[in-house]
C-alpha positions in Angstrom: 6.0 26.4 19.2 7.9 23.8 21.0 11.0 22.0 19.8 9.5 18.5 20.0 5.9 18.3 18.7 3.5 16.6 21.1 2.4 13.1 20.2 -1.0 11.5 20.5 0.3 9.4 23.4 1.4 12.5 25.3 -2.0 13.9 24.8 -3.5 10.7 26.2 -1.5 11.2 29.4 -2.8 14.8 29.6 -6.4 13.6 29.6 -5.8 10.7 32.0 -5.3 7.7 29.8 -1.9 6.2 29.0 -1.2 4.3 25.9 1.8 2.1 25.5 3.4 0.4 22.6 6.1 -2.1 22.0 8.6 -1.6 19.3 10.8 -4.3 18.0 13.2 -5.0 15.2 13.3 -7.4 12.3 16.4 -8.3 10.4 18.1 -8.0 7.0 18.2 -11.7 6.3 16.7 -14.6 4.5 14.7 -17.3 6.4 11.8 -16.3 8.5 13.2 -18.3 11.4 16.1 -16.0 11.5 13.7 -13.0 11.3 12.0 -14.2 14.4 15.2 -14.7 16.2 16.4 -11.2 15.4 13.1 -9.8 16.5 13.2 -11.6 19.8 16.8 -10.5 20.4 16.2 -6.8 19.7 13.3 -6.1 22.2 15.8 -4.1 24.3 16.4 -1.7 21.4 13.3 0.5 21.4 12.9 2.6 18.3 14.9 0.3 16.0 13.5 0.6 12.5 12.4 -2.4 10.6 10.3 -3.2 7.5 8.6 -6.3 6.1 7.6 -6.2 2.4 5.0 -8.7 1.1 5.0 -9.8 -2.5 2.1 -11.8 -4.0 3.8 -13.6 -6.9 1.5 -16.6 -7.2 -1.5 -16.3 -9.5 -4.5 -15.8 -7.4 -2.5 -15.4 -4.2 -4.5 -14.7 -1.0 -4.1 -11.2 0.3 -5.2 -12.2 3.8 -2.6 -15.0 3.9 0.2 -12.7 2.7 -0.8 -10.1 5.4 -0.6 -12.8 8.1 2.7 -14.1 6.9 4.1 -10.5 7.1 3.1 -10.2 10.7 4.6 -13.6 11.4 7.8 -12.4 10.0 7.7 -9.4 12.3 7.3 -11.6 15.3 3.5 -11.9 15.4 0.7 -9.5 16.2 1.1 -10.4 19.9 4.3 -8.4 19.9 2.3 -5.2 19.2 -1.2 -5.9 20.6 -1.7 -7.0 24.2 -4.7 -8.8 25.7 -7.4 -6.3 26.6 -6.2 -3.6 24.1 -8.6 -1.4 22.2 -7.1 -1.2 18.7 -8.1 1.3 16.2 -7.4 0.8 12.5 -7.1 3.8 10.2 -7.7 2.7 6.6 -8.2 5.2 3.8 -11.9 4.8 3.0 -12.7 8.5 2.4 -14.1 8.1 -1.1 -17.2 6.0 -2.1 -15.2 4.0 -4.6 -15.0 0.2 -5.0 -11.8 -1.5 -3.9 -10.7 -2.5 -7.5 -10.3 1.2 -8.3 -7.3 1.5 -5.9 -8.7 4.6 -4.2 -9.4 2.9 -0.8 -7.8 0.3 1.4 -8.3 -3.3 0.3 -10.9 -4.8 2.7 -9.2 -8.1 2.7 -6.2 -6.5 4.3 -8.4 -4.9 6.9 -10.0 -8.3 7.6 -6.6 -10.0 8.1 -5.4 -7.3 10.5 -8.7 -7.3 12.5 -8.5 -11.1 12.9 -4.9 -11.0 14.0 -5.7 -8.3 16.6 -8.6 -10.4 17.9 -6.4 -13.5 18.1 -3.8 -11.5 20.0 -6.5 -10.8 22.6 -7.6 -7.3 21.7 -10.8 -6.4 23.7 -12.1 -4.4 20.8 -11.1 -3.5 17.3 -12.4 -0.4 15.7 -12.3 0.9 12.1 -12.3 4.7 11.9 -11.9 7.4 9.2 -13.4 10.8 8.9 -14.5 10.3 5.3 -14.9 12.9 2.6 -18.0 11.4 0.9 -21.0 10.4 3.1 -19.6 8.0 5.7 -22.4 5.4 5.3 -22.0 5.2 1.6 -18.2 5.1 1.8 -18.3 2.2 4.3 -20.7 0.3 2.1 -19.0 0.8 -1.3 -15.4 0.4 -0.1 -16.0 -2.9 1.7 -15.3 -1.6 5.2 -18.8 -2.3 6.4 -18.5 -5.9 5.1 -15.1 -6.3 6.8 -16.7 -5.1 10.1 -19.7 -7.4 9.7 -17.5 -10.4 8.9 -15.1 -9.9 11.9 -17.3 -8.2 14.5 -15.1 -5.1 14.5 -16.8 -1.7 15.4 -17.2 0.6 12.4 -17.1 4.1 13.8 -19.3 6.7 12.1 -17.7 10.2 12.3 -19.8 12.8 14.1 -19.0 16.3 15.3 -19.5 15.1 18.9 -16.6 12.8 18.4 -14.1 15.6 17.7 -12.1 16.8 20.6 -10.0 20.0 20.3 -6.4 19.2 21.2 -3.2 21.2 20.8 -1.1 19.3 18.4 1.9 21.5 19.0 3.0 21.1 15.4 5.4 23.2 13.5 2.3 24.7 11.7 -0.8 23.3 13.4 -1.8 24.1 17.0 -5.4 23.4 18.3 -7.3 21.2 16.1 -10.4 18.9 16.4 -9.1 15.3 16.6 -11.3 12.2 16.0 -11.6 10.8 19.5 -11.3 7.0 18.7 -7.6 7.6 17.9 -7.0 9.6 21.1 -8.7 6.9 23.2 -7.0 3.9 21.5 -4.5 1.7 23.2 -2.9 0.8 19.9 -3.3 2.3 16.4 -2.5 0.6 13.1 -2.4 2.8 10.0 -3.6 1.0 6.9 -3.4 3.4 3.9 -3.7 2.7 0.2 -0.9 4.0 -2.0 -2.0 6.5 -4.7 -1.2 9.7 -6.4 -2.5 13.1 -5.2 -2.9 16.3 -7.2 -1.6 18.5 -4.4 0.7 16.4 -2.1 2.1 14.3 -5.0 1.2 11.0 -3.2 -1.2 9.7 -0.6 0.6 7.1 1.6 0.8 6.6 5.4 1.5 10.0 6.7 -1.0 11.7 4.4 -3.7 9.3 5.7 -3.9 11.2 9.0 -5.9 14.0 7.5 -8.7 11.5 8.0 -8.0 11.5 11.7 -9.2 15.1 12.3 -12.2 17.2 11.7 -12.6 21.0 11.4 -11.9 23.0 8.3 -9.7 20.5 6.6 -9.3 22.5 3.5 -7.0 24.8 5.5 -4.6 21.9 5.9 -4.0 22.1 2.1 -2.1 25.4 2.8 1.5 24.2 3.3 0.1 20.7 3.0 3.4 18.9 3.5 4.0 20.5 6.9 0.4 19.9 7.9 0.8 16.2 7.0 3.9 15.8 9.1 2.4 17.7 12.0 -0.5 15.3 12.0 1.7 12.2 11.6 3.9 13.5 14.5 0.9 13.7 16.7 -0.8 10.4 15.9 2.3 8.2 15.7 0.8 4.9 14.9 2.3 1.8 16.4 2.4 0.2 12.9 2.0 1.3 9.3 0.8 -1.3 6.8 0.7 0.2 3.3 -1.7 -1.4 0.8 -0.1 -1.5 -2.6 -1.9 -4.5 -3.9 -3.4 -2.0 -6.4 -2.1 1.5 -6.7 -3.7 4.6 -8.4 -1.2 6.1 -10.8 -3.3 9.1 -12.1 -6.2 11.3 -11.3 -5.9 10.9 -7.5 -7.0 11.0 -4.9 -10.6 10.2 -5.9 -9.8 8.3 -9.1 -12.7 6.4 -10.7 -11.0 5.0 -13.9 -9.7 1.5 -13.9 -7.2 2.5 -16.6 -5.4 4.5 -13.9 -4.9 1.4 -11.7 -1.8 -0.7 -11.6 -1.7 -4.1 -10.0 1.4 -4.6 -7.8 0.4 -7.2 -5.3 2.6 -5.7 -2.6 2.2 -4.7 1.0 4.6 -2.8 3.3 4.7 -3.2 7.1 6.9 -1.0 9.3 7.2 0.7 12.6 8.8 3.7 10.8 6.2 5.8 9.0 8.8 7.8 7.0 10.5 4.6 5.8 7.2 3.0 4.9 6.3 6.0 2.8 9.7 6.1 1.2 9.5 2.5 0.0 5.9 3.0 -1.3 7.0 6.2 -3.1 9.5 4.1 -5.1 6.5 2.3 -6.7 5.7 5.6 -8.3 9.3 6.4 -9.3 9.5 9.1 -6.6 12.5 9.8 -4.3 12.0 11.3 -0.8 13.2 14.7 -2.1 10.4 14.7 -4.6 7.7 14.1 -2.0 7.6 17.1 0.4 6.1 15.3 3.5 8.6 12.5 3.3 11.5 14.9 3.2 10.0 16.9 6.1 9.2 13.7 8.1 12.9 12.8 7.8 14.0 16.4 8.7 11.8 16.5 11.9 12.9 13.1 13.1 9.6 11.3 12.6 11.5 8.5 10.9 14.2 7.8 8.3 14.1 7.8 4.5 17.4 5.9 4.4 16.2 2.4 3.7 19.8 1.1 3.5 20.0 1.6 7.3 16.9 -0.4 8.0 16.5 -4.0 8.8 14.3 -5.4 6.0 12.7 -8.6 5.1 10.6 -9.8 2.1 7.8 -12.3 2.4 6.8 -13.9 -0.9 3.6 -15.8 -1.5 
């Protein structure tokens, strides 16, 4: 056990590929113009935590437009993705359920992020998730295949040959098979859906990383909260965008009943995975102390659950 768990980027260096990210800060203010000024002024403060929350208030609001406006408020996708980057998106598409059931990530959110990455000059954008149900069926039913077809993004089918054993150096997890698209990426954007979970209380951003590994994943359910944080500590996405346009309030994670779905029309974008999960937990009436992996993420320094100390901005459409 080491004091500071190894990250995905440190593993990249160990296998000869260096991944770099740019962190920046938004502000606690009103107009978007001021947001952009604060972002630009804080590039010399790596690690500064920020959050942009999108709210779709207009009837029939466009999810793609709201997603774009949120990235605009954070300074634009070009602040995160550089020309020539290989960007891997990690949605939650593990179950063969249609988007309206709030079990999987909204494909319109995926499309918006892919297009923004392409416009920023990404060489390639990939969608990857080690699904629970049959991958082909999951991709089709969830809308991920349609998103890839519409944008030209690569849809990566998980195979055993794409799992590379890496020492995660976690507090609980050591050597584990990691889905290689995430290890090879220049930039990672985590795009989970917000929903309840029978064992971990909630599935949000950090929990989404169980879909980033292979192996005997049922073993991760033993001390699941520490397993979640170990994985989140390793992968460390450059951004987390939580889809709470629809949330699953009961019978998670697989759902299947529209009566369990609540329409919120909200999105959360942050460079702090703990803060993003903390805000999303509030949609379910949960505090950080009530969700074990959020409390542990805060404890082990993965991020902060103190939202009052963050620079936050709302974008309303």
